[in-house]
C-alpha positions as CSV (number, residue, x, y, z in Angstrom):
1,X,-18.4,71.1,63.4
2,X,-16.0,71.1,66.4
3,X,-12.3,69.6,66.2
4,X,-11.8,66.9,68.7
5,X,-8.8,67.9,70.6
6,X,-4.9,65.8,69.0
7,X,-4.5,62.7,70.9
8,X,-0.9,62.1,69.6
9,X,1.7,64.4,70.8
10,X,3.2,64.4,66.4
11,X,-0.2,66.3,65.7
12,X,-0.3,69.2,68.9
13,X,3.5,69.9,67.3
14,X,1.9,70.2,63.9
15,X,-0.8,72.1,65.3
16,X,1.9,74.4,67.4
17,X,4.0,75.0,64.1
18,X,1.6,76.2,62.6
19,X,0.7,78.8,64.8
20,X,4.6,79.9,64.4
21,X,4.4,80.2,61.4
22,X,1.6,82.4,61.3
23,X,3.1,85.2,62.7
24,X,6.1,86.6,60.5
25,X,3.6,86.8,58.0
26,X,1.7,89.5,59.9
27,X,4.9,90.8,60.5
28,X,6.0,91.0,57.0
29,X,2.4,92.8,56.3
30,X,3.1,95.1,58.7
31,X,6.9,95.9,57.6
32,X,5.1,96.1,53.4
33,X,3.0,99.3,55.2
34,X,5.5,100.5,56.3
35,X,7.8,100.5,53.1
36,X,4.7,101.8,51.5
37,X,4.2,105.1,52.9
38,X,7.9,105.1,53.4
39,X,7.9,104.8,49.3
40,X,5.0,107.0,48.7
41,X,6.8,110.3,50.7
42,X,10.1,109.3,48.4
43,X,8.0,109.6,45.2
44,X,5.7,112.3,46.0
45,X,7.3,115.1,48.0
46,X,11.3,113.9,47.6
47,X,11.8,113.4,44.1
48,X,9.6,116.4,43.2
49,X,11.1,118.4,45.8
50,X,14.9,116.8,44.3
51,X,13.4,117.6,41.0
52,X,12.9,121.2,41.9
53,X,16.0,121.5,43.3
54,X,18.0,120.4,40.7
55,X,16.5,122.7,38.9
56,X,17.0,125.5,40.6
57,X,20.4,125.2,41.4
58,X,22.0,123.6,37.8
59,X,20.0,124.9,35.4
60,X,17.6,128.0,36.2
61,X,19.1,131.0,34.4
62,X,19.6,134.3,36.3
63,X,17.1,136.6,36.1
64,X,17.9,140.3,36.7
65,X,15.3,143.3,37.8
66,X,15.7,146.7,36.8
67,X,13.2,149.4,39.0
68,X,12.1,152.6,38.6
69,X,10.4,155.6,40.7
70,X,8.2,158.1,39.5
71,X,5.2,160.2,40.3
72,X,2.4,162.0,38.2
73,X,2.1,165.9,39.3
74,X,0.2,168.6,38.5
75,X,1.5,172.0,37.8
76,X,-1.4,174.5,40.2
77,X,-0.9,171.6,42.9
78,X,1.2,172.5,45.7
79,X,4.4,174.7,45.5
80,X,6.5,171.8,47.3
81,X,9.7,170.7,45.7
82,X,9.4,167.0,45.6
83,X,13.3,166.1,45.0
84,X,14.7,168.6,47.5
85,X,15.0,165.9,50.7
86,X,15.2,161.8,49.2
87,X,17.0,160.9,52.9
88,X,13.6,159.2,54.5
89,X,11.1,157.3,53.0
90,X,8.8,157.6,55.8
91,X,8.4,161.4,54.3
92,X,7.5,160.9,51.1
93,X,3.6,161.4,51.5
94,X,5.1,165.5,52.6
95,X,7.6,165.4,50.0
96,X,4.8,164.6,47.4
97,X,1.8,166.5,48.5
98,X,0.7,166.9,45.1
99,X,0.7,163.1,44.2
100,X,-2.6,162.4,44.5
101,X,-4.4,165.3,42.1
102,X,-2.3,162.5,39.1
103,X,-4.6,159.5,40.7
104,X,-6.7,159.4,37.1
105,X,-3.5,159.5,35.2
106,X,-1.4,157.0,37.0
107,X,-4.4,154.7,36.8
108,X,-4.3,154.8,33.1
109,X,-0.5,154.7,33.1
110,X,-1.3,151.4,35.6
111,X,-3.7,150.1,32.8
112,X,-1.8,150.9,29.8
113,X,1.2,149.3,31.0
114,X,-0.6,146.1,31.3
115,X,-2.4,145.6,28.2
116,X,-1.7,145.0,24.4
117,X,-0.9,148.8,22.8
118,X,2.0,148.5,25.8
119,X,3.5,145.7,24.0
120,X,2.8,146.9,21.0
121,X,4.7,150.0,21.5
122,X,7.7,148.7,23.2
123,X,7.4,146.6,20.2
124,X,8.3,149.4,17.6
125,X,11.2,150.0,19.6
126,X,12.6,146.7,21.1
127,X,12.7,143.3,19.9
128,X,11.3,142.0,22.7
129,X,10.8,138.4,21.4
130,X,14.7,137.9,21.0
131,X,14.9,139.8,24.7
132,X,13.1,137.6,26.0
133,X,15.0,134.8,24.0
134,X,18.7,135.7,24.9
135,X,21.1,132.3,25.1
136,X,21.6,132.5,29.2
137,X,17.7,131.5,29.3
138,X,17.0,128.3,29.9
139,X,14.2,126.6,28.7
140,X,11.5,126.3,31.4
141,X,11.7,130.4,32.1
142,X,12.3,131.7,28.5
143,X,9.8,132.9,26.2
144,X,8.9,128.9,24.3
145,X,7.8,130.8,20.8
146,X,9.8,131.9,18.1
147,X,6.6,134.5,17.1
148,X,4.3,134.4,19.1
149,X,0.7,135.0,19.2
150,X,0.0,138.9,21.0
151,X,-2.2,137.2,23.6
152,X,0.6,134.2,24.1
153,X,3.0,137.6,24.5
154,X,1.1,139.4,26.3
155,X,1.0,136.8,29.4
156,X,4.5,136.4,29.5
157,X,5.3,140.1,29.3
158,X,2.7,140.6,32.6
159,X,5.3,138.2,34.3
160,X,8.4,139.9,32.8
161,X,6.4,144.0,33.4
162,X,5.0,145.1,36.7
163,X,3.6,148.6,38.0
164,X,2.4,149.3,40.7
165,X,1.3,152.4,43.3
166,X,2.1,153.1,46.8
167,X,-0.9,153.9,48.2
168,X,0.4,155.6,51.0
169,X,2.7,158.3,49.1
170,X,1.2,157.9,45.1
171,X,5.0,156.8,44.3
172,X,4.3,154.4,40.9
173,X,6.9,151.6,41.2
174,X,7.5,150.1,38.0
175,X,9.9,147.1,37.9
176,X,11.3,144.9,34.6
177,X,12.7,141.7,34.5
178,X,15.0,140.1,31.6
179,X,17.7,137.8,31.3
180,X,20.7,140.4,31.0
181,X,21.4,143.4,33.3
182,X,21.0,145.6,30.3
183,X,18.1,144.3,28.6
184,X,15.9,144.5,32.3
185,X,17.3,148.1,32.2
186,X,16.2,149.4,28.8
187,X,13.7,147.5,28.8
188,X,12.3,149.8,32.0
189,X,13.6,152.4,30.3
190,X,11.5,152.1,27.4
191,X,8.3,151.4,29.3
192,X,8.9,154.9,31.6
193,X,9.1,156.8,28.4
194,X,7.1,155.4,27.4
195,X,4.0,156.0,30.9
196,X,5.5,159.8,30.1
197,X,4.2,160.4,26.8
198,X,0.9,158.4,27.5
199,X,0.6,161.5,30.2
200,X,1.6,164.0,28.1
201,X,-1.0,163.0,25.5
202,X,-3.6,163.2,28.2
203,X,-2.8,166.2,29.3
204,X,-2.5,167.4,26.4
205,X,-5.9,166.4,25.0
206,X,-7.8,167.8,28.2
207,X,-6.1,170.9,27.8
208,X,-7.0,170.9,23.7
209,X,-10.5,170.1,24.6
210,X,-10.9,173.1,27.4
211,X,-9.6,175.4,24.7
212,X,-11.2,174.0,22.2
213,X,-15.0,174.7,24.0
214,X,-14.0,177.3,25.3
215,X,-13.4,178.6,21.3
216,X,-16.3,177.1,20.0
217,X,-18.2,179.7,23.0
218,X,-16.1,182.1,22.2
219,X,-17.1,181.8,18.3
220,X,-20.8,181.6,19.0
221,X,-20.9,184.8,21.2
222,X,-18.8,187.0,18.4
223,X,-21.5,185.5,15.7
224,X,-24.2,186.3,18.3
225,X,-23.0,190.1,18.5
226,X,-21.9,190.8,15.2
227,X,-25.7,189.1,14.4
228,X,-27.2,192.0,17.0
229,X,-25.0,194.8,15.3
230,X,-26.3,194.0,11.7
231,X,-30.2,194.2,12.9
232,X,-30.0,197.3,14.7
233,X,-27.8,199.3,11.4
234,X,-30.2,197.5,9.6
235,X,-33.2,198.8,10.8
236,X,-31.9,202.3,11.9
237,X,-31.3,202.6,8.1
238,X,-35.1,201.4,7.3
239,X,-36.6,203.5,10.4
240,X,-34.2,206.6,9.3
241,X,-33.6,206.7,13.1
242,X,-30.6,206.4,15.7
243,X,-32.2,205.9,18.7
244,X,-36.3,205.8,17.9
245,X,-36.6,206.3,22.1
246,X,-34.9,209.2,22.2
247,X,-36.5,211.0,19.6
248,X,-39.9,209.5,20.7
249,X,-38.8,211.4,23.7
250,X,-37.6,214.7,22.3
251,X,-41.2,214.4,20.2
252,X,-43.6,214.5,22.9
253,X,-41.9,216.9,24.4
254,X,-41.9,219.5,21.7
255,X,-45.5,218.9,20.8
256,X,-46.2,219.3,25.0
257,X,-44.5,222.3,24.4
258,X,-46.2,223.5,21.4
259,X,-49.4,222.6,23.5
260,X,-48.5,225.0,26.1
261,X,-47.9,228.0,23.8
262,X,-51.3,227.3,22.0
263,X,-53.4,227.2,24.7
264,X,-51.8,230.2,26.0
265,X,-52.5,231.6,22.6
266,X,-55.7,230.9,22.4
267,X,-56.3,232.6,26.6
268,X,-54.9,235.7,25.9
269,X,-57.4,235.7,22.3
270,X,-60.2,235.0,24.7
271,X,-58.7,238.0,26.9
272,X,-58.7,240.1,24.1
273,X,-61.2,239.6,22.6
274,X,-63.6,241.2,25.6
275,X,-62.3,244.2,24.4
276,X,-60.7,244.6,20.9
277,X,-62.9,244.9,18.0
278,X,-62.8,241.9,15.9
279,X,-60.8,243.2,13.0
280,X,-58.2,244.5,15.3
281,X,-54.5,243.7,13.8
282,X,-53.4,242.1,17.4
283,X,-56.5,240.0,17.2
284,X,-55.5,239.2,13.5
285,X,-51.7,237.9,15.0
286,X,-53.1,236.0,18.0
287,X,-55.5,234.0,15.5
288,X,-52.1,233.4,13.0
289,X,-50.4,232.9,16.0
290,X,-53.0,229.6,17.4
291,X,-53.2,228.4,13.3
292,X,-49.4,227.9,13.2
293,X,-49.4,226.0,15.9
294,X,-51.9,223.6,15.3
295,X,-50.2,223.2,11.8
296,X,-47.1,223.0,14.1
297,X,-48.4,220.4,16.8
298,X,-50.4,218.3,13.6
299,X,-46.7,218.4,11.9
300,X,-44.9,216.4,15.1
301,X,-47.6,214.5,15.8
302,X,-47.7,213.5,12.2
303,X,-43.8,212.5,12.2
304,X,-44.7,210.1,15.6
305,X,-46.1,207.8,12.7
306,X,-44.0,206.3,10.1
307,X,-45.2,204.2,7.3
308,X,-47.7,203.3,8.8
309,X,-46.1,202.1,11.9
310,X,-46.3,204.2,15.0
311,X,-42.9,204.9,16.9
312,X,-44.6,203.3,19.7
313,X,-43.6,200.0,17.9
314,X,-40.6,201.2,16.5
315,X,-39.9,201.7,20.2
316,X,-40.7,198.4,21.0
317,X,-38.8,197.0,18.3
318,X,-35.6,198.7,18.9
319,X,-35.7,198.0,22.6
320,X,-36.0,194.5,21.5
321,X,-32.9,194.5,19.3
322,X,-30.7,197.0,21.7
323,X,-32.0,194.3,24.4
324,X,-30.1,191.3,22.1
325,X,-26.7,193.5,21.5
326,X,-26.3,194.0,25.1
327,X,-26.9,190.1,25.7
328,X,-25.0,189.6,23.3
329,X,-22.6,191.7,24.4
330,X,-22.0,190.4,27.9
331,X,-22.0,186.7,26.2
332,X,-19.1,187.7,24.3
333,X,-17.6,189.7,27.4
334,X,-18.1,186.1,29.9
335,X,-16.6,183.9,26.1
336,X,-13.9,185.7,26.4
337,X,-12.9,185.8,30.0
338,X,-13.8,181.5,30.0
339,X,-11.3,181.7,27.4
340,X,-9.0,183.4,29.1
341,X,-9.4,181.1,32.4
342,X,-9.1,177.8,30.0
343,X,-5.9,179.1,28.7
344,X,-5.1,179.3,32.3
345,X,-6.2,176.3,33.8
346,X,-4.4,174.5,30.8
347,X,-1.1,175.8,32.0
348,X,-1.5,175.4,35.9
349,X,-3.2,172.1,35.3
350,X,-1.1,170.1,33.1
351,X,0.2,167.1,34.5
352,X,3.7,165.3,33.9
353,X,6.1,162.7,34.9
354,X,8.3,163.7,37.8
355,X,11.4,160.4,37.9
356,X,11.8,159.8,41.9
357,X,14.4,157.8,40.6
358,X,15.6,156.5,37.5
359,X,16.2,153.0,35.8
360,X,19.7,151.2,37.1
361,X,21.7,148.6,36.3
362,X,21.0,145.9,38.0
363,X,24.7,144.2,39.4
364,X,22.8,140.4,41.1
365,X,20.1,138.5,39.8
366,X,17.3,138.6,42.6
367,X,15.4,135.4,40.1
368,X,15.2,132.8,41.0
369,X,15.4,132.2,44.7
370,X,16.4,128.5,44.6
371,X,16.8,127.8,48.4
372,X,12.9,129.6,48.9
373,X,11.4,127.6,45.9
374,X,12.6,124.5,46.8
375,X,12.2,125.2,50.5
376,X,8.8,126.1,49.6
377,X,7.8,123.1,47.1
378,X,8.5,120.2,49.9
379,X,6.8,121.9,53.0
380,X,4.2,122.0,50.6
381,X,4.4,118.8,49.0
382,X,4.9,117.6,52.7
383,X,1.6,119.0,53.7
384,X,-0.6,117.7,51.3
385,X,0.7,114.1,51.5
386,X,0.4,115.1,55.4
387,X,-3.2,115.6,54.8
388,X,-3.9,113.0,51.8
389,X,-2.4,110.0,54.2
390,X,-4.1,110.5,57.0
391,X,-7.4,110.5,54.5
392,X,-6.5,107.1,53.2
393,X,-5.8,105.8,56.8
394,X,-9.3,107.3,58.2
395,X,-10.9,105.7,54.6
396,X,-9.1,102.2,55.2
397,X,-10.4,102.5,59.4
398,X,-13.7,102.9,58.4
399,X,-13.7,100.4,55.9
400,X,-12.3,98.0,58.4
């Protein structure tokens, strides 16, 4: 319905008053909207930053860090003296040319330092719970449990212990944190000693495995050699022949000589039969010689067979046993050389920990970095608040 224009002055004044009254209400809503943004900023950014700053500057306990540096080397790698010059960090790679030879051991030490085994070993020599629950520690930074479970103790341990490998030089860096300087140094020394023990154990185990393998090969070679010799001795005793092959050669040569003499005697007999009488004494002598040669040849041929076994078979059996003895002898020589080489390698390739920097006694607390942490919290919350506020404004505009 269309309203008629006012006919009285009082109605016009009333309408103008209502319009004037509406303007302050809109400005009040804008003012409240601006105060709301500031209020949320105060609540979500400034108050948390203030709480963090109060904690770090007023209540946070000092945390001291002790650092140690060491490298795992191999005795047989390189002849450089790694302790000859410590002047420049840029020369570390040239000072430790063999540091990469112990890369497997280095990774094993890092894995050990980050495991339950390291926590258990440290608890055998140190009271870790008491060390991280000192009276100086604040409620947030200290170990919260008096009797923590293994998983929670490992979680806190990983916050206070760090071991890394420098990829360029191969030097291992160990950092241990505690609420007292002497505790940090003690913890660093204990973990460094455990690392040395682990490296020595791995080295000894590797050397023992190589030596054990060499000794087992040598024992098998000696057993084979002994069996071959026993078989050869038994064969000689059974056949009553030291070297059947040589005996066979001698027998063949003897038979050959006898057969030559027999042929010569027969030839001479035939010659004399042409001009001598059969009852001539010389003819009888030749006949007797021929008979004797035939008997001797038969005897020698009989010696070439013994117990129903041909001499050729005896020679084949002897040669087989002799070949086995020769192979066993070569295996024994090779196993002996391998064992000596394994002993040499065990000494030459033994790994050990070389300390570059001993765990130091910290004099100033490195943590907590109050100003840095407070500023980081403020910047992070401010950025998150700005992004969130832009999303809210965009959603409101889209709704309108």
